[in-house]
mmCIF entry with sequence, helices, sheets and N, C-alpha, C, O atoms, coordinates in Angstrom:
data_MODEL
# 
_entry.id   MODEL 
# 
_entity.id                         1 
_entity.type                       polymer 
_entity.pdbx_number_of_molecules   1 
# 
_entity_poly.entity_id                      1 
_entity_poly.type                           'polypeptide(L)' 
_entity_poly.nstd_linkage                   no 
_entity_poly.nstd_monomer                   no 
_entity_poly.pdbx_seq_one_letter_code       
;(UNK)(UNK)(UNK)(UNK)(UNK)(UNK)(UNK)(UNK)(UNK)(UNK)(UNK)(UNK)(UNK)(UNK)(UNK)(UNK)
(UNK)(UNK)(UNK)(UNK)(UNK)(UNK)(UNK)(UNK)(UNK)(UNK)(UNK)(UNK)(UNK)(UNK)(UNK)(UNK)
(UNK)(UNK)(UNK)(UNK)(UNK)(UNK)(UNK)(UNK)(UNK)(UNK)(UNK)(UNK)(UNK)(UNK)(UNK)
;
_entity_poly.pdbx_seq_one_letter_code_can   XXXXXXXXXXXXXXXXXXXXXXXXXXXXXXXXXXXXXXXXXXXXXXX 
_entity_poly.pdbx_strand_id                 A 
# 
loop_
_entity_poly_seq.entity_id 
_entity_poly_seq.num 
_entity_poly_seq.mon_id 
_entity_poly_seq.hetero 
1 1  UNK n 
1 2  UNK n 
1 3  UNK n 
1 4  UNK n 
1 5  UNK n 
1 6  UNK n 
1 7  UNK n 
1 8  UNK n 
1 9  UNK n 
1 10 UNK n 
1 11 UNK n 
1 12 UNK n 
1 13 UNK n 
1 14 UNK n 
1 15 UNK n 
1 16 UNK n 
1 17 UNK n 
1 18 UNK n 
1 19 UNK n 
1 20 UNK n 
1 21 UNK n 
1 22 UNK n 
1 23 UNK n 
1 24 UNK n 
1 25 UNK n 
1 26 UNK n 
1 27 UNK n 
1 28 UNK n 
1 29 UNK n 
1 30 UNK n 
1 31 UNK n 
1 32 UNK n 
1 33 UNK n 
1 34 UNK n 
1 35 UNK n 
1 36 UNK n 
1 37 UNK n 
1 38 UNK n 
1 39 UNK n 
1 40 UNK n 
1 41 UNK n 
1 42 UNK n 
1 43 UNK n 
1 44 UNK n 
1 45 UNK n 
1 46 UNK n 
1 47 UNK n 
# 
_struct_asym.id          A 
_struct_asym.entity_id   1 
# 
loop_
_struct_conf.conf_type_id 
_struct_conf.id 
_struct_conf.pdbx_PDB_helix_id 
_struct_conf.beg_label_comp_id 
_struct_conf.beg_label_asym_id 
_struct_conf.beg_label_seq_id 
_struct_conf.pdbx_beg_PDB_ins_code 
_struct_conf.end_label_comp_id 
_struct_conf.end_label_asym_id 
_struct_conf.end_label_seq_id 
_struct_conf.pdbx_end_PDB_ins_code 
_struct_conf.beg_auth_comp_id 
_struct_conf.beg_auth_asym_id 
_struct_conf.beg_auth_seq_id 
_struct_conf.end_auth_comp_id 
_struct_conf.end_auth_asym_id 
_struct_conf.end_auth_seq_id 
_struct_conf.pdbx_PDB_helix_class 
_struct_conf.details 
_struct_conf.pdbx_PDB_helix_length 
HELX_P HELX_P1 AA1 UNK A 3  ? UNK A 13 ? UNK A 3  UNK A 13 1 ? 11 
HELX_P HELX_P2 AA2 UNK A 16 ? UNK A 28 ? UNK A 16 UNK A 28 1 ? 13 
HELX_P HELX_P3 AA3 UNK A 30 ? UNK A 43 ? UNK A 30 UNK A 43 1 ? 14 
# 
_struct_conf_type.id          HELX_P 
_struct_conf_type.criteria    ? 
_struct_conf_type.reference   ? 
# 
loop_
_atom_site.group_PDB 
_atom_site.id 
_atom_site.type_symbol 
_atom_site.label_atom_id 
_atom_site.label_alt_id 
_atom_site.label_comp_id 
_atom_site.label_asym_id 
_atom_site.label_entity_id 
_atom_site.label_seq_id 
_atom_site.pdbx_PDB_ins_code 
_atom_site.Cartn_x 
_atom_site.Cartn_y 
_atom_site.Cartn_z 
_atom_site.occupancy 
_atom_site.B_iso_or_equiv 
_atom_site.pdbx_formal_charge 
_atom_site.auth_seq_id 
_atom_site.auth_comp_id 
_atom_site.auth_asym_id 
_atom_site.auth_atom_id 
_atom_site.pdbx_PDB_model_num 
ATOM 1   N N  . UNK A 1 1  ? 245.063 85.620 -22.763 1.00 0.00 ? 1  UNK A N  1 
ATOM 2   C CA . UNK A 1 1  ? 243.914 84.965 -23.291 1.00 0.00 ? 1  UNK A CA 1 
ATOM 3   C C  . UNK A 1 1  ? 244.071 84.933 -24.840 1.00 0.00 ? 1  UNK A C  1 
ATOM 4   O O  . UNK A 1 1  ? 244.385 85.934 -25.484 1.00 0.00 ? 1  UNK A O  1 
ATOM 5   N N  . UNK A 1 2  ? 243.834 83.735 -25.383 1.00 0.00 ? 2  UNK A N  1 
ATOM 6   C CA . UNK A 1 2  ? 243.930 83.570 -26.817 1.00 0.00 ? 2  UNK A CA 1 
ATOM 7   C C  . UNK A 1 2  ? 242.762 84.251 -27.541 1.00 0.00 ? 2  UNK A C  1 
ATOM 8   O O  . UNK A 1 2  ? 241.773 84.615 -26.904 1.00 0.00 ? 2  UNK A O  1 
ATOM 9   N N  . UNK A 1 3  ? 242.866 84.428 -28.874 1.00 0.00 ? 3  UNK A N  1 
ATOM 10  C CA . UNK A 1 3  ? 241.791 85.032 -29.655 1.00 0.00 ? 3  UNK A CA 1 
ATOM 11  C C  . UNK A 1 3  ? 240.565 84.196 -29.571 1.00 0.00 ? 3  UNK A C  1 
ATOM 12  O O  . UNK A 1 3  ? 239.469 84.730 -29.403 1.00 0.00 ? 3  UNK A O  1 
ATOM 13  N N  . UNK A 1 4  ? 240.712 82.811 -29.689 1.00 0.00 ? 4  UNK A N  1 
ATOM 14  C CA . UNK A 1 4  ? 239.535 82.082 -29.589 1.00 0.00 ? 4  UNK A CA 1 
ATOM 15  C C  . UNK A 1 4  ? 238.847 82.106 -28.144 1.00 0.00 ? 4  UNK A C  1 
ATOM 16  O O  . UNK A 1 4  ? 237.621 82.110 -28.036 1.00 0.00 ? 4  UNK A O  1 
ATOM 17  N N  . UNK A 1 5  ? 239.662 82.121 -27.100 1.00 0.00 ? 5  UNK A N  1 
ATOM 18  C CA . UNK A 1 5  ? 239.100 82.247 -25.850 1.00 0.00 ? 5  UNK A CA 1 
ATOM 19  C C  . UNK A 1 5  ? 238.329 83.575 -25.696 1.00 0.00 ? 5  UNK A C  1 
ATOM 20  O O  . UNK A 1 5  ? 237.253 83.617 -25.100 1.00 0.00 ? 5  UNK A O  1 
ATOM 21  N N  . UNK A 1 6  ? 238.882 84.603 -26.222 1.00 0.00 ? 6  UNK A N  1 
ATOM 22  C CA . UNK A 1 6  ? 238.175 85.880 -26.164 1.00 0.00 ? 6  UNK A CA 1 
ATOM 23  C C  . UNK A 1 6  ? 236.918 85.890 -26.963 1.00 0.00 ? 6  UNK A C  1 
ATOM 24  O O  . UNK A 1 6  ? 235.927 86.469 -26.519 1.00 0.00 ? 6  UNK A O  1 
ATOM 25  N N  . UNK A 1 7  ? 236.898 85.265 -28.152 1.00 0.00 ? 7  UNK A N  1 
ATOM 26  C CA . UNK A 1 7  ? 235.725 85.271 -28.942 1.00 0.00 ? 7  UNK A CA 1 
ATOM 27  C C  . UNK A 1 7  ? 234.654 84.418 -28.255 1.00 0.00 ? 7  UNK A C  1 
ATOM 28  O O  . UNK A 1 7  ? 233.476 84.775 -28.270 1.00 0.00 ? 7  UNK A O  1 
ATOM 29  N N  . UNK A 1 8  ? 235.065 83.275 -27.645 1.00 0.00 ? 8  UNK A N  1 
ATOM 30  C CA . UNK A 1 8  ? 234.131 82.487 -26.881 1.00 0.00 ? 8  UNK A CA 1 
ATOM 31  C C  . UNK A 1 8  ? 233.556 83.148 -25.702 1.00 0.00 ? 8  UNK A C  1 
ATOM 32  O O  . UNK A 1 8  ? 232.371 82.971 -25.419 1.00 0.00 ? 8  UNK A O  1 
ATOM 33  N N  . UNK A 1 9  ? 234.380 83.956 -24.942 1.00 0.00 ? 9  UNK A N  1 
ATOM 34  C CA . UNK A 1 9  ? 233.929 84.693 -23.785 1.00 0.00 ? 9  UNK A CA 1 
ATOM 35  C C  . UNK A 1 9  ? 232.918 85.734 -24.142 1.00 0.00 ? 9  UNK A C  1 
ATOM 36  O O  . UNK A 1 9  ? 231.865 85.835 -23.513 1.00 0.00 ? 9  UNK A O  1 
ATOM 37  N N  . UNK A 1 10 ? 233.242 86.538 -25.187 1.00 0.00 ? 10 UNK A N  1 
ATOM 38  C CA . UNK A 1 10 ? 232.300 87.505 -25.740 1.00 0.00 ? 10 UNK A CA 1 
ATOM 39  C C  . UNK A 1 10 ? 231.016 86.966 -26.157 1.00 0.00 ? 10 UNK A C  1 
ATOM 40  O O  . UNK A 1 10 ? 229.953 87.513 -25.865 1.00 0.00 ? 10 UNK A O  1 
ATOM 41  N N  . UNK A 1 11 ? 231.110 85.847 -26.870 1.00 0.00 ? 11 UNK A N  1 
ATOM 42  C CA . UNK A 1 11 ? 229.863 85.227 -27.306 1.00 0.00 ? 11 UNK A CA 1 
ATOM 43  C C  . UNK A 1 11 ? 228.966 84.749 -26.225 1.00 0.00 ? 11 UNK A C  1 
ATOM 44  O O  . UNK A 1 11 ? 227.748 84.906 -26.304 1.00 0.00 ? 11 UNK A O  1 
ATOM 45  N N  . UNK A 1 12 ? 229.563 84.146 -25.176 1.00 0.00 ? 12 UNK A N  1 
ATOM 46  C CA . UNK A 1 12 ? 228.824 83.735 -23.994 1.00 0.00 ? 12 UNK A CA 1 
ATOM 47  C C  . UNK A 1 12 ? 228.154 84.841 -23.235 1.00 0.00 ? 12 UNK A C  1 
ATOM 48  O O  . UNK A 1 12 ? 227.055 84.669 -22.707 1.00 0.00 ? 12 UNK A O  1 
ATOM 49  N N  . UNK A 1 13 ? 228.823 85.997 -23.175 1.00 0.00 ? 13 UNK A N  1 
ATOM 50  C CA . UNK A 1 13 ? 228.324 87.138 -22.452 1.00 0.00 ? 13 UNK A CA 1 
ATOM 51  C C  . UNK A 1 13 ? 227.468 88.149 -23.230 1.00 0.00 ? 13 UNK A C  1 
ATOM 52  O O  . UNK A 1 13 ? 226.742 88.941 -22.630 1.00 0.00 ? 13 UNK A O  1 
ATOM 53  N N  . UNK A 1 14 ? 227.558 88.118 -24.566 1.00 0.00 ? 14 UNK A N  1 
ATOM 54  C CA . UNK A 1 14 ? 226.906 89.042 -25.364 1.00 0.00 ? 14 UNK A CA 1 
ATOM 55  C C  . UNK A 1 14 ? 225.399 88.870 -25.347 1.00 0.00 ? 14 UNK A C  1 
ATOM 56  O O  . UNK A 1 14 ? 224.914 87.744 -25.238 1.00 0.00 ? 14 UNK A O  1 
ATOM 57  N N  . UNK A 1 15 ? 224.639 89.965 -25.452 1.00 0.00 ? 15 UNK A N  1 
ATOM 58  C CA . UNK A 1 15 ? 223.268 90.011 -25.464 1.00 0.00 ? 15 UNK A CA 1 
ATOM 59  C C  . UNK A 1 15 ? 222.791 89.618 -26.906 1.00 0.00 ? 15 UNK A C  1 
ATOM 60  O O  . UNK A 1 15 ? 223.636 89.385 -27.770 1.00 0.00 ? 15 UNK A O  1 
ATOM 61  N N  . UNK A 1 16 ? 221.494 89.544 -27.169 1.00 0.00 ? 16 UNK A N  1 
ATOM 62  C CA . UNK A 1 16 ? 221.042 89.120 -28.474 1.00 0.00 ? 16 UNK A CA 1 
ATOM 63  C C  . UNK A 1 16 ? 221.392 90.113 -29.591 1.00 0.00 ? 16 UNK A C  1 
ATOM 64  O O  . UNK A 1 16 ? 221.795 89.697 -30.677 1.00 0.00 ? 16 UNK A O  1 
ATOM 65  N N  . UNK A 1 17 ? 221.249 91.372 -29.347 1.00 0.00 ? 17 UNK A N  1 
ATOM 66  C CA . UNK A 1 17 ? 221.662 92.329 -30.319 1.00 0.00 ? 17 UNK A CA 1 
ATOM 67  C C  . UNK A 1 17 ? 223.081 92.295 -30.693 1.00 0.00 ? 17 UNK A C  1 
ATOM 68  O O  . UNK A 1 17 ? 223.403 92.423 -31.874 1.00 0.00 ? 17 UNK A O  1 
ATOM 69  N N  . UNK A 1 18 ? 223.969 92.127 -29.745 1.00 0.00 ? 18 UNK A N  1 
ATOM 70  C CA . UNK A 1 18 ? 225.423 92.099 -29.985 1.00 0.00 ? 18 UNK A CA 1 
ATOM 71  C C  . UNK A 1 18 ? 225.730 90.826 -30.724 1.00 0.00 ? 18 UNK A C  1 
ATOM 72  O O  . UNK A 1 18 ? 226.569 90.855 -31.624 1.00 0.00 ? 18 UNK A O  1 
ATOM 73  N N  . UNK A 1 19 ? 225.117 89.725 -30.414 1.00 0.00 ? 19 UNK A N  1 
ATOM 74  C CA . UNK A 1 19 ? 225.287 88.413 -31.217 1.00 0.00 ? 19 UNK A CA 1 
ATOM 75  C C  . UNK A 1 19 ? 224.966 88.626 -32.686 1.00 0.00 ? 19 UNK A C  1 
ATOM 76  O O  . UNK A 1 19 ? 225.754 88.267 -33.561 1.00 0.00 ? 19 UNK A O  1 
ATOM 77  N N  . UNK A 1 20 ? 223.735 89.245 -32.969 1.00 0.00 ? 20 UNK A N  1 
ATOM 78  C CA . UNK A 1 20 ? 223.365 89.549 -34.313 1.00 0.00 ? 20 UNK A CA 1 
ATOM 79  C C  . UNK A 1 20 ? 224.305 90.421 -35.017 1.00 0.00 ? 20 UNK A C  1 
ATOM 80  O O  . UNK A 1 20 ? 224.612 90.189 -36.187 1.00 0.00 ? 20 UNK A O  1 
ATOM 81  N N  . UNK A 1 21 ? 224.784 91.426 -34.354 1.00 0.00 ? 21 UNK A N  1 
ATOM 82  C CA . UNK A 1 21 ? 225.802 92.334 -34.928 1.00 0.00 ? 21 UNK A CA 1 
ATOM 83  C C  . UNK A 1 21 ? 227.033 91.628 -35.306 1.00 0.00 ? 21 UNK A C  1 
ATOM 84  O O  . UNK A 1 21 ? 227.539 91.822 -36.412 1.00 0.00 ? 21 UNK A O  1 
ATOM 85  N N  . UNK A 1 22 ? 227.600 90.728 -34.352 1.00 0.00 ? 22 UNK A N  1 
ATOM 86  C CA . UNK A 1 22 ? 228.793 89.953 -34.572 1.00 0.00 ? 22 UNK A CA 1 
ATOM 87  C C  . UNK A 1 22 ? 228.533 89.107 -35.915 1.00 0.00 ? 22 UNK A C  1 
ATOM 88  O O  . UNK A 1 22 ? 229.329 89.164 -36.852 1.00 0.00 ? 22 UNK A O  1 
ATOM 89  N N  . UNK A 1 23 ? 227.485 88.396 -35.948 1.00 0.00 ? 23 UNK A N  1 
ATOM 90  C CA . UNK A 1 23 ? 227.206 87.484 -37.109 1.00 0.00 ? 23 UNK A CA 1 
ATOM 91  C C  . UNK A 1 23 ? 227.158 88.299 -38.342 1.00 0.00 ? 23 UNK A C  1 
ATOM 92  O O  . UNK A 1 23 ? 227.719 87.867 -39.349 1.00 0.00 ? 23 UNK A O  1 
ATOM 93  N N  . UNK A 1 24 ? 226.548 89.425 -38.362 1.00 0.00 ? 24 UNK A N  1 
ATOM 94  C CA . UNK A 1 24 ? 226.499 90.313 -39.599 1.00 0.00 ? 24 UNK A CA 1 
ATOM 95  C C  . UNK A 1 24 ? 227.935 90.811 -39.940 1.00 0.00 ? 24 UNK A C  1 
ATOM 96  O O  . UNK A 1 24 ? 228.330 90.851 -41.105 1.00 0.00 ? 24 UNK A O  1 
ATOM 97  N N  . UNK A 1 25 ? 228.688 91.183 -38.897 1.00 0.00 ? 25 UNK A N  1 
ATOM 98  C CA . UNK A 1 25 ? 230.018 91.664 -39.272 1.00 0.00 ? 25 UNK A CA 1 
ATOM 99  C C  . UNK A 1 25 ? 230.944 90.522 -39.784 1.00 0.00 ? 25 UNK A C  1 
ATOM 100 O O  . UNK A 1 25 ? 231.758 90.704 -40.690 1.00 0.00 ? 25 UNK A O  1 
ATOM 101 N N  . UNK A 1 26 ? 230.763 89.299 -39.128 1.00 0.00 ? 26 UNK A N  1 
ATOM 102 C CA . UNK A 1 26 ? 231.584 88.154 -39.488 1.00 0.00 ? 26 UNK A CA 1 
ATOM 103 C C  . UNK A 1 26 ? 231.376 87.860 -40.981 1.00 0.00 ? 26 UNK A C  1 
ATOM 104 O O  . UNK A 1 26 ? 232.317 87.457 -41.664 1.00 0.00 ? 26 UNK A O  1 
ATOM 105 N N  . UNK A 1 27 ? 230.142 88.060 -41.495 1.00 0.00 ? 27 UNK A N  1 
ATOM 106 C CA . UNK A 1 27 ? 229.866 87.744 -42.905 1.00 0.00 ? 27 UNK A CA 1 
ATOM 107 C C  . UNK A 1 27 ? 230.341 88.902 -43.869 1.00 0.00 ? 27 UNK A C  1 
ATOM 108 O O  . UNK A 1 27 ? 230.633 88.613 -45.030 1.00 0.00 ? 27 UNK A O  1 
ATOM 109 N N  . UNK A 1 28 ? 230.419 90.086 -43.461 1.00 0.00 ? 28 UNK A N  1 
ATOM 110 C CA . UNK A 1 28 ? 230.711 91.142 -44.292 1.00 0.00 ? 28 UNK A CA 1 
ATOM 111 C C  . UNK A 1 28 ? 232.211 91.705 -44.186 1.00 0.00 ? 28 UNK A C  1 
ATOM 112 O O  . UNK A 1 28 ? 232.791 92.119 -45.189 1.00 0.00 ? 28 UNK A O  1 
ATOM 113 N N  . UNK A 1 29 ? 232.791 91.698 -42.951 1.00 0.00 ? 29 UNK A N  1 
ATOM 114 C CA . UNK A 1 29 ? 234.002 92.391 -42.773 1.00 0.00 ? 29 UNK A CA 1 
ATOM 115 C C  . UNK A 1 29 ? 234.766 91.811 -41.642 1.00 0.00 ? 29 UNK A C  1 
ATOM 116 O O  . UNK A 1 29 ? 234.440 92.067 -40.483 1.00 0.00 ? 29 UNK A O  1 
ATOM 117 N N  . UNK A 1 30 ? 235.809 91.010 -41.939 1.00 0.00 ? 30 UNK A N  1 
ATOM 118 C CA . UNK A 1 30 ? 236.642 90.366 -40.861 1.00 0.00 ? 30 UNK A CA 1 
ATOM 119 C C  . UNK A 1 30 ? 237.338 91.348 -39.974 1.00 0.00 ? 30 UNK A C  1 
ATOM 120 O O  . UNK A 1 30 ? 237.435 91.132 -38.766 1.00 0.00 ? 30 UNK A O  1 
ATOM 121 N N  . UNK A 1 31 ? 237.839 92.453 -40.557 1.00 0.00 ? 31 UNK A N  1 
ATOM 122 C CA . UNK A 1 31 ? 238.470 93.484 -39.788 1.00 0.00 ? 31 UNK A CA 1 
ATOM 123 C C  . UNK A 1 31 ? 237.466 94.125 -38.768 1.00 0.00 ? 31 UNK A C  1 
ATOM 124 O O  . UNK A 1 31 ? 237.813 94.259 -37.594 1.00 0.00 ? 31 UNK A O  1 
ATOM 125 N N  . UNK A 1 32 ? 236.254 94.513 -39.186 1.00 0.00 ? 32 UNK A N  1 
ATOM 126 C CA . UNK A 1 32 ? 235.317 95.061 -38.296 1.00 0.00 ? 32 UNK A CA 1 
ATOM 127 C C  . UNK A 1 32 ? 234.839 94.121 -37.242 1.00 0.00 ? 32 UNK A C  1 
ATOM 128 O O  . UNK A 1 32 ? 234.557 94.506 -36.108 1.00 0.00 ? 32 UNK A O  1 
ATOM 129 N N  . UNK A 1 33 ? 234.750 92.862 -37.642 1.00 0.00 ? 33 UNK A N  1 
ATOM 130 C CA . UNK A 1 33 ? 234.355 91.783 -36.656 1.00 0.00 ? 33 UNK A CA 1 
ATOM 131 C C  . UNK A 1 33 ? 235.402 91.724 -35.501 1.00 0.00 ? 33 UNK A C  1 
ATOM 132 O O  . UNK A 1 33 ? 235.076 91.735 -34.314 1.00 0.00 ? 33 UNK A O  1 
ATOM 133 N N  . UNK A 1 34 ? 236.644 91.663 -35.933 1.00 0.00 ? 34 UNK A N  1 
ATOM 134 C CA . UNK A 1 34 ? 237.736 91.545 -34.963 1.00 0.00 ? 34 UNK A CA 1 
ATOM 135 C C  . UNK A 1 34 ? 237.737 92.773 -34.011 1.00 0.00 ? 34 UNK A C  1 
ATOM 136 O O  . UNK A 1 34 ? 237.889 92.654 -32.795 1.00 0.00 ? 34 UNK A O  1 
ATOM 137 N N  . UNK A 1 35 ? 237.557 93.967 -34.648 1.00 0.00 ? 35 UNK A N  1 
ATOM 138 C CA . UNK A 1 35 ? 237.534 95.183 -33.883 1.00 0.00 ? 35 UNK A CA 1 
ATOM 139 C C  . UNK A 1 35 ? 236.454 95.125 -32.783 1.00 0.00 ? 35 UNK A C  1 
ATOM 140 O O  . UNK A 1 35 ? 236.683 95.410 -31.607 1.00 0.00 ? 35 UNK A O  1 
ATOM 141 N N  . UNK A 1 36 ? 235.262 94.733 -33.263 1.00 0.00 ? 36 UNK A N  1 
ATOM 142 C CA . UNK A 1 36 ? 234.058 94.673 -32.335 1.00 0.00 ? 36 UNK A CA 1 
ATOM 143 C C  . UNK A 1 36 ? 234.266 93.676 -31.248 1.00 0.00 ? 36 UNK A C  1 
ATOM 144 O O  . UNK A 1 36 ? 233.893 93.944 -30.106 1.00 0.00 ? 36 UNK A O  1 
ATOM 145 N N  . UNK A 1 37 ? 234.833 92.553 -31.529 1.00 0.00 ? 37 UNK A N  1 
ATOM 146 C CA . UNK A 1 37 ? 235.166 91.477 -30.537 1.00 0.00 ? 37 UNK A CA 1 
ATOM 147 C C  . UNK A 1 37 ? 236.058 92.038 -29.510 1.00 0.00 ? 37 UNK A C  1 
ATOM 148 O O  . UNK A 1 37 ? 235.832 91.844 -28.316 1.00 0.00 ? 37 UNK A O  1 
ATOM 149 N N  . UNK A 1 38 ? 237.097 92.747 -29.940 1.00 0.00 ? 38 UNK A N  1 
ATOM 150 C CA . UNK A 1 38 ? 237.942 93.405 -28.991 1.00 0.00 ? 38 UNK A CA 1 
ATOM 151 C C  . UNK A 1 38 ? 237.315 94.404 -28.120 1.00 0.00 ? 38 UNK A C  1 
ATOM 152 O O  . UNK A 1 38 ? 237.615 94.432 -26.926 1.00 0.00 ? 38 UNK A O  1 
ATOM 153 N N  . UNK A 1 39 ? 236.448 95.245 -28.631 1.00 0.00 ? 39 UNK A N  1 
ATOM 154 C CA . UNK A 1 39 ? 235.709 96.169 -27.947 1.00 0.00 ? 39 UNK A CA 1 
ATOM 155 C C  . UNK A 1 39 ? 234.884 95.546 -26.830 1.00 0.00 ? 39 UNK A C  1 
ATOM 156 O O  . UNK A 1 39 ? 234.924 95.924 -25.659 1.00 0.00 ? 39 UNK A O  1 
ATOM 157 N N  . UNK A 1 40 ? 234.130 94.553 -27.305 1.00 0.00 ? 40 UNK A N  1 
ATOM 158 C CA . UNK A 1 40 ? 233.241 93.853 -26.389 1.00 0.00 ? 40 UNK A CA 1 
ATOM 159 C C  . UNK A 1 40 ? 234.054 93.075 -25.281 1.00 0.00 ? 40 UNK A C  1 
ATOM 160 O O  . UNK A 1 40 ? 233.578 92.892 -24.161 1.00 0.00 ? 40 UNK A O  1 
ATOM 161 N N  . UNK A 1 41 ? 235.225 92.655 -25.628 1.00 0.00 ? 41 UNK A N  1 
ATOM 162 C CA . UNK A 1 41 ? 236.126 91.924 -24.720 1.00 0.00 ? 41 UNK A CA 1 
ATOM 163 C C  . UNK A 1 41 ? 236.488 92.861 -23.598 1.00 0.00 ? 41 UNK A C  1 
ATOM 164 O O  . UNK A 1 41 ? 236.560 92.440 -22.444 1.00 0.00 ? 41 UNK A O  1 
ATOM 165 N N  . UNK A 1 42 ? 236.727 94.172 -23.916 1.00 0.00 ? 42 UNK A N  1 
ATOM 166 C CA . UNK A 1 42 ? 237.076 95.138 -22.872 1.00 0.00 ? 42 UNK A CA 1 
ATOM 167 C C  . UNK A 1 42 ? 235.850 95.323 -21.952 1.00 0.00 ? 42 UNK A C  1 
ATOM 168 O O  . UNK A 1 42 ? 235.973 95.404 -20.730 1.00 0.00 ? 42 UNK A O  1 
ATOM 169 N N  . UNK A 1 43 ? 234.660 95.385 -22.591 1.00 0.00 ? 43 UNK A N  1 
ATOM 170 C CA . UNK A 1 43 ? 233.506 95.634 -21.803 1.00 0.00 ? 43 UNK A CA 1 
ATOM 171 C C  . UNK A 1 43 ? 233.216 94.441 -20.817 1.00 0.00 ? 43 UNK A C  1 
ATOM 172 O O  . UNK A 1 43 ? 232.743 94.632 -19.697 1.00 0.00 ? 43 UNK A O  1 
ATOM 173 N N  . UNK A 1 44 ? 233.514 93.273 -21.283 1.00 0.00 ? 44 UNK A N  1 
ATOM 174 C CA . UNK A 1 44 ? 233.174 92.118 -20.545 1.00 0.00 ? 44 UNK A CA 1 
ATOM 175 C C  . UNK A 1 44 ? 234.356 91.545 -19.742 1.00 0.00 ? 44 UNK A C  1 
ATOM 176 O O  . UNK A 1 44 ? 234.243 90.439 -19.212 1.00 0.00 ? 44 UNK A O  1 
ATOM 177 N N  . UNK A 1 45 ? 235.510 92.280 -19.635 1.00 0.00 ? 45 UNK A N  1 
ATOM 178 C CA . UNK A 1 45 ? 236.652 91.875 -18.974 1.00 0.00 ? 45 UNK A CA 1 
ATOM 179 C C  . UNK A 1 45 ? 236.451 91.732 -17.489 1.00 0.00 ? 45 UNK A C  1 
ATOM 180 O O  . UNK A 1 45 ? 237.042 90.861 -16.850 1.00 0.00 ? 45 UNK A O  1 
ATOM 181 N N  . UNK A 1 46 ? 235.655 92.549 -16.966 1.00 0.00 ? 46 UNK A N  1 
ATOM 182 C CA . UNK A 1 46 ? 235.361 92.597 -15.476 1.00 0.00 ? 46 UNK A CA 1 
ATOM 183 C C  . UNK A 1 46 ? 234.401 91.511 -15.004 1.00 0.00 ? 46 UNK A C  1 
ATOM 184 O O  . UNK A 1 46 ? 234.292 91.268 -13.802 1.00 0.00 ? 46 UNK A O  1 
ATOM 185 N N  . UNK A 1 47 ? 233.726 90.873 -15.902 1.00 0.00 ? 47 UNK A N  1 
ATOM 186 C CA . UNK A 1 47 ? 232.672 89.922 -15.543 1.00 0.00 ? 47 UNK A CA 1 
ATOM 187 C C  . UNK A 1 47 ? 233.374 88.566 -15.349 1.00 0.00 ? 47 UNK A C  1 
ATOM 188 O O  . UNK A 1 47 ? 232.720 87.571 -15.038 1.00 0.00 ? 47 UNK A O  1 
# 
């Protein structure tokens, strides 16, 4: 799965709080944003 596919999957499955967190991280820290996307990707891998 490419990075874009992972980001899209996480965004589609994330709840409201997770989406807000990702938006905030994306504006402040790219590294923390990527880390959080990877964490959520593992959570949603089984869906």
